[in-house]
N, C-alpha and C positions, 0 to 999 in steps of 0.2 A: 803248567802245561801250556804250550804255545797255541793250541787249537785242536781241531779235529784232524785225524790222520787222513791221508788221501783215500784210503779204503773206505773210511766212514763217510766221506764226502761223496764218493762215487755211489755207495749204497743208498745214501739219502736221495741222490738224484734219480737213481733207478726206481726207488719206491715211489717217488713223486710222479714219475712217468707212468708207472703201472696203475696208480690210483687216480690219474687224471689231474694232478695238481700242477702248479707252476714249478718248474724245475729250479730256476734261479730267481733271486729277488728281482722284481720288476717295479717300474713306476706306475702311477695311477692310470695314465693313458693306456699303457699296455695291458693293465688289468681289465680295463673296459673291453678291450678286444677279446681277451680271454673269456670274460663273462658272456660276450656275444656268441662266441663259438661253443660255449657249454650249453646254451639253450637249444632246444630241439628246433629243427628247421621249420620254416613257416608252413610248408606244405604238409607237415606231419602234425600240426596243431589241430585239435578237435574243432575249435571254433572256426577254423578256416575251411576244412574239408566237409563239415556238416552245415555249412552256411545255407545252401540251397536245399529245397525239399527233394525227396527221392522221385525224380521224374519218371523213372521206369515203372514205379508202382502206380503213380497217378495215371500214366499212359495206359497201363493194363486195365485199371479200374474204369477209365472212360471208354475204352474199347468194349469192355463187357457191357457197360450201360448202353452204349450205342447199339450193340448187337441185340439187346433186349428192347430197344426202342425208347429208352428212358432219358437219353441225353443226345442232343444234337450238336 
């Protein structure tokens, strides 16, 4: 047999697209780019958006303490 039929090749490409894999064979430089885009965005990483404390909570706590006269 000479290889895969055109239908089999098209179905393989379609399944690769559906499951988020690389459609055609690529070199290592392009695979680095693919890996970068597969990672979650920087703004959605937990270590980024939970870096600072919850300022609203601390502000509310200090306001209550100020109201009670315990914090200046």
